[in-house]
N, C-alpha and C positions, 0 to 999 in steps of 0.2 A: 334214490335220494329220500323218498318218503319212508322207506323201510329203515334207512339209517337214522332218520330223525326219531322214528318210533322207538328204535332200540336205544337211542340215547336218552329217551324220556325216563326209562326205569332207573338210569344212573343219576340223572340230574334232579330227580324228585325223590331221591333216596332220603333216608331218615338221618344221614350224617349231619352234624352241626357244622355251620360255616367255620372255616379255619381263620386264624389271624391274618394269613396271607390274603384270603378273600376280602376281609375287612380293610386291609391296607389298599387293595386295588379299588374297592368301592370308595374309600375315603379320598384317594388321590383323584379319581375322575370326578367324583361328586364335588370336591373342593374346586377342581379346575372349572367345572361348569358354573358354580356359584361365583367364582372370581371373575370369569369372563362376562357373565351377565351383569355383575356389579360394576364392571369397568365401562359398560356402554355409556352411562351418563357422563362419566369422566372423559371418555373419548369424544363425546359430542361437544363438550365444553372446552376442549383444548384449543389454545391459541395457535392456529395453523391455517394454511390455505384450505379451501373447501375440499379439494381433491385429497389432500393428506388426511384431513379429518374424516372424510367419508370412507377412505380406504381403511383407516384404523378402526372405525366403528364397525364396518362390515367384517373385518378380520376377527375382532373379539366376539362379535355376535355369532358368526358362523362357527367359530371355535367352541363357543359355549354350547351350541346345539350339538356339535360333534362329540364333545365330552359327555353330554347327557345321553346321547345314543350309545356311546361306549359303555356308560354305566348301565344302560338298559340291557345291553348284550351280556354283561356280567351277572346282573341280578334278576333277569326275567325268570319267571317260575317254570316256563315250558320251553322245550327245544325249538318249537316253531317260532315263538316270540323272540328267542335269542337269535335265531336265524334271520328273522325280519329286521331286528335291531342292527344286526351286523351289516346287512346289505344297505340299510339306510345310512349307517355310519360310513360305509365305503363311498356312497354318493356325496354326502355332506363333507366328508374329509377331503375328497378331491376338490370340492368347491372352495376350500380355504386357499388353494394356490392362487386363484384369481385375485381375491382381496390382498393377499400378501404382496404379489407383484405390483398391483395397483398402488398400494401404500408405499412400497419401496421406490417406485418410479416417481411418484408425486413428492415424497419426502426429500428425495435427492435432486429435485429440480428438473427431472426429465419429463418428456411428453409421450413416452411410449404407451402409457395407459390410455391416452386419448387417440391413438392411431387406429382409424377404422379398420384397416387391413388386419392388424394384430388382433383386434377385438373379434372380427369375424372368424379368423383362424382358431382363436382360443375357444370360442363358443362351439364351433364345429367339432373340434377335438374332444371337448368336454362332453358333448352330447353323444358322441360315438362311444367313448369309454363308459359313460353312464348306461347306455343301452346294453353294452356287454355285461355290466355288473348286475343290472336288474333282471336280465334274462338268464342269469347263472343257474337258477333252478331247472331251466330247460336243458342247457347244454353242459353245465358243470365244468366248463373250461377255465373259469376264473378261480374257483376254489371248491374244495369239498369239505364236509364237516363230519367229524366223528366224535363220540363221547370220550372224555378223559377225566381222570381224577387227580392229576398232578399239575400244578401244586394244590389245586382244589378242584372240585367237580365243576366242569364247564364244557362247552362245546368247542372242541379243538378244531382249528381251521388249518387245512393243508392247501397252500396257495399253488396255483398253476402258473404256467409260463406267462399268460396274459397279465396276471397280477404283477409279476416282477417287471414286465415291460412298462406297465402303467405307473408303477411305483418309481421306477427309474426315471421316467419322464417327469413325474411330479417333483421328485427330489432334485433333479437337474434344474428345473425352473425355480424351485425355492432357493437353490444355491446362487442362481443369477441375482435374485433379490438381495441375498446376503452380500454378494460382491458389490452391488450398488451401494449398500450402506457402508461397507468397509472403505470404499473409494472416497465417499464423502467424509468419513472420519479422518482419513489421511489428508484430505485437502484442507479441512478447516483448522488444523493444527491445534485443536483443543485437547484437553485431557479427556479422551473418550473411552478410557478403560472400563468404566462402569457399563457403557453401552456395548462395548465389544463383548463383555461377559453376558449381557442380556441377549444379544443376538446369538451368542454361542449356546445359550440355553434352548433356543428354538431348534438347534441342530443336535443337541445332546440325546433326545429321545430316539434318534436314528440308531444309536448304540443298542438301546433296548429292543428296537425293531429287529436288528440283526441277531441279537442274543436270543430273542424269542423264536427265531427260525431254526436255531441249532440246539437249543437247550430246552428240555421238557420242564425245567423249573421256572421258566419265564413264559407266560402266555404269548402266543404268536398273534399279536394284534398291533395296531398303530398307537404309538404313545405321543404323537406330535402335539395333540391337544394340550398335554401337560406343559410342553415347552412354550406354546403360545400363551398359556395362562401365566407362566412365570414372566414372560416378556411383558404382558399387559400390566402385571403388578409393578414391575420395575419402572416401566415408562410412565404409567398413569398415576401411580401412588407414591413412588419413591424419588424418581429422577425427572419429574415433570419439567422443572425449570431448565435442566440441562438438555433434555430432549428438544425443547423449543429453541434454546440458545444455539444448539448445534445446527439446526435447520436454518436459522437466521444467519449464523456465521458462514454457512455454506454458500450464501449469496455473495460473500465478499472474499477477495483474494488479499485484502489489506489487513494491517494490524487492527485488532478489535479488542476493546475493553468493555466489559459489561458492568454497568454502574447501578447501584440501588437507588431508591428514591431520595436518599440523602447524599448521593454521589460517593457512597462507599464502594470500594472495589469488590465485586462479587465473582468475577471471572475474567479471563483474558485468553487469547490464543498465543501460540508460540512466537508468531511474528511480532506481536506486541512486546513479549518478554525479551526478545532479542534487541529491540530498540530501548526498552526500559527494564533492565534487570531487577530494579527495586520492586517490581510488581510481584515477584516470586515470594517475597516476605510481607506483602502488603494487603493480602486478602482481609476484608473486613475493615480496613482503614480508609480514611477519606482520601480521595484521589489527590487533592492539592498537597496533602502532607507527604504522600509517598512519591509523587512525580510532580514537583512544582511547575515543570515546563508545561504540563497539561492543565494547570489550575483554571485557566480561562476557557478551556475548550468546551466543557459541558454547556456553557451558557451562550457562547458565540461561535460562529464559524470562523475559526482563525487559521492562519497559515503559520506553522511553527518551523523553525530552522534547527536542524540537527547535524552534528558532525559524525559521519559514519565512515570509518576506515580512511580518515584523512580527507574526505570529500563532503562538501556542504550539500545537504539535500533538504527539500522542502515538502511538508505534508499538510494537506488540507483536512481539518477536522470537521466532522459532521456528527450530529446526534440524532438517533431515531428512538421513539418510544418503544419500550420493551414490556411485554405483558406475558403473564402466565395464567392460563385458565380464565382469560378475558379480564383479568385484574392487572392494571398497570403496576409494575414493580420497579421500574427504573428505565434506563436508557442504554442503548448501544452506542459507544463512542468509536467511530470508524476513522482511521487515518489513511487518507489516499495520497500516494506519492504523486506530487505535482511538480517535481523538480524541473522537468523540461518546460512546462507551461510558465512556472514562476521565473525561471531564468529568462525566458522570452519576454515575459511581462516587464521584468526589471530592465532588460536591455532596451525594450521599447520605451519605457519610462525615461531611461537615461538619454536615449536618442531625442525624445521630445524635450527634455530639459536642455540638451545641447542645442536643439533647434531654437527654443525660446531664447537661450543665451545668445546664440548667433544672431537672431533677429534683433535682440536688444543692443548688441554690439554694433550691428550695421546701422540701426536707427539712431544710436547715440554717439558711439565712439567714432564712427566714420562720417556722420553728418557734420560734426563741428569742423574737422579739418577740411571737409568738402566745401563748407560755407566760406572758410578762410580762403581756400584756393579760388573759389568762384569770385570772391570780392577782390582779390589781388589781380586776377585775370581781367576783371572789369577796369581796374585802375590802369593797368598796362594798355588795354584797348583804348581807353579815353585819352591817355597821354599820346599814343600814336596817332589817334584821330585828330587831336589838337595840333600836332606838328605837320599834318598834311596840308598842302596848299591847294588852291583851286585847280592848278594844272597837273595835280598828281604827284608833285614833288614834295620832299620833306624838308622843312627848315631845320637848322641846327638847334639842338636842345641846350638850354642853359644848364648850369651846374645843379640848380635846385631840382629841375625836372629830371635830370639824369639821376640824381640821388634818390628821388622818389621812385623812379622806374627801376633802379637797381635794388632798392629795398623790397619792392613788390615782387620782383623776379626771384630774389633770394628767399623771401617768405613762401612764395609759390613752390619753389624747389624743395624747401624743407618740409612743407606741408605734404607734398606728393610723396616724399620719401617716408614720412610718418604713415601715410595711408598705405603705402606698400608694405611697411613693417606690420601694420595692423592686419592687413589682408593675409600676409604670410602666417601670422600667429593664429588668425582665425582658421585657416586651412589646417594648420598643425593641430589645433585644438579639436577640430572636427574629426581628424584622423585618429589622434591618440586616444580618444575616449572610447573607441570601439573595442569590444571584448577580444582578448587574446585567445585564439583557437588552438594553436600548437606551439607552446613554449619549447625552447631548446636549451641544452646545457651551455652555459656561458661563463667564461672566466671573467670575474669581476675586475681583476687587475688589468687584463688585456683591454676590456672595454674602457676602463678609466684612462689608460694611456692614449687610446684612440680619441677619446673625447677631449683630452687635454690638448691634443694637437690641433683641434678644431676651434678652440676659443682664443680670444685675444688675452694672452696671459699677463701682459705687462710685466711687472716685477714680482708677480705672485709665485708662491712655492707650493708644490703638490707633494704630499707624503701618502704612500699607500702602505698600510700596516699589514693587511692580510690579502690572500688571494683565494677566496672560496669560489666554488663552481655552483652557480644557481640556475634554476629553471626560469627563463625569461625570453621575451622577444628581443633579440639583440638590437635592432634598430630603435625600438622605443626606449629600451634601457639607455642607449647612448643619448637619445634626446633628453631623457630625464636628467642624466648626469651633466650634460652640457648646460642645461638650464640652471641647475644648482651651482655649477662652477661660475657661470656668468653672474648669478645673483650674489655669490660671495665676493667676487671681484668688484662688482658694482657698489655694494654696500660696505664691504670691508676695507676697501682701499686697494691701490695698485700693488702694494707689497704684502698683501694678506697671505697667510699660510692656510692651505686647505688640506684636510686629512680625511682619508677614506679607510674604513676598516669593517670588520665583521662583528656583528652583535652576538651575544651569548645565546639568545633565543631565536634563532632562525631569522636572519636579516642582516642589514648593513647600515652604516651611518656615513654621513658627509657633514663635517663640521669645519668651522673656521675660527680664527682668533680675532675677528672683527668686533664691532660694537654689540653684536647680538640683536635679538628681537625682543622687545618688551613683552612681558607675560600677557598683558591685556590685549595685545594685537595678534597673538600667535594664531588664533582661530581665523583671523581675517585675511592673513597673507595668502591663503589659497583661494580666496574669492576672486571671481572674474573681475578684472579692471582695477583691483586694489594695487596701488603703487605709491611710493613716497618720492619718486623721481619724476619730475615733469616731463622728461624725455622718454620715459618708459611707457609701455603699453598696459602693464598690469596683468599680462597673461602668462608670464613665465612660470610662476609657481602654480598657477591654475592648471597649466599644461602638465606640470609635474604631478599634481594630485589626480588628474584624469588618467595619466599613464599608470600610476599606482593602483587606482581603482580598476582599470582594465585588466590588470594582472591578478586582481583579488587580494592585493596587499593592503597595508595600512601605513599611514605616515603621520608623524607627530613632530612638533618642534619643541626643543628644550635648550638648556644652556650647554655650551661646549666646555671642555676641560679648561680652556684658557679664557672663558668668559664670552666667547662668540656664539654664533648660532649653530645649533646641531640639529640636523634632520635625520630622524630614525625611521627607516623603512622596515616593517616587520611583516611576518606571515609569508616570508619568502621560502620556497621549497629548495632544499639542497638537491643538486642534480647528481644522479648516479652514474651517468655516462661521461665520456670524455667531452671537453668543451668543443663547440663547433668553431672552426676557424673563420 
């Protein structure tokens, strides 16, 4: 080995001038070293978790030292110095694998870099390979050096089997880090093409490594420091904001919109674009102008309602400050799907409203007839007690007393009947307001005919114009129609004509030719207890509105074609299957 280096000296210190190829190599590795060292302050200032920042700082720092040692190997004046620089470069070059994996693990949100077992194994393997490299002058199993003049005068390295094994391990581990990054890029659904290219640059020097081992026109040395330098320039000087945004977005599986400090749209992920296609043409525009639905979201934590594939879904908006290089630039608007929670909350709220409604009805609507019943029962008891003689017999009652007793009994009977009706309506109201779980295909005409047979028709006439098949709960739909029919007969007269038909925009109507409902009371008719009939409970149309709400439909009152009342139920889904019998 010593003789080889001595022989190489006469070649390497010859009088030939450096070639352009030599200067190209010197410029490339010198520039790589300068870039890496210049990137250290930028890496230390980047807005990221400590582990991510520390890994990136170590990566660019070690890569800068590696590039400088490679430069020393190329430009050192003596073979012995070149040999020393090369061994030092082998040791430091292997050291870059650790910071690279550390950075990739931390950046992608993993904890592999903090695993003590992995750390101990990595250190042991590293020290073993380093020991083999630095003792190469003794055993010569890692590489041998010979003088060469192509493409310029240098110390040519002929790598042994141990080198290829060590390099294979190093590149395999580096590839693991690349896959970590690519997996994150795929998860965040951002436009990560610039970063894919930057990560690709770290692998590009592998081609030069392979070419150097087979072609004398390319020096057989490691070029990976050039790739790391390019990666550092891209991450820390060109795509800093995107670099930080991708890591932040990787923490979310939800739609994310990146807003500037004036709420202008700076970026978004694919899931956000799927919800709001207008984002694709709205970069740089104010969020409220592009997506009015989200106009209040940056300032408040709001729940927004969206129609997606015919289904209503709910999203909770939250905003988090977003910074780059420790300077706040804007906010991340994150939309979390809370459909299940919101549906449960709304159902619970509806149940509480029904409970309050039920309590109010019991305390008010039932208390009055109960007081009447109690008063009349006391009258009856007093009259009976007055007619009782001392020996337990009863005297005959005069006509006046009998009349009073009869009126009290009649009032008591009617009061109890009204209480029974109120209780029945209350139970129906409590049941019908519950959410529909599994609607079925139902023939509207068949349900109408069944309902018509259940009501006191008197002299009323029913006309069915259409027979659509709708998705509904058959029992509750029947209750809805029965209540509408009874309401029409009650207010339209015994000879009223009732017409049922299909609406043009997914729904159906029930109308009559009675006196109609004044416009100023149409909103009130669905309120609990509202009635214009002293004998009514005021729950009939309230039950109708509860059934409509339980289906997710809407109901409105308007004028019928013949001047009567017309109830339009909309938002009804047409059924695809055959009606259930």
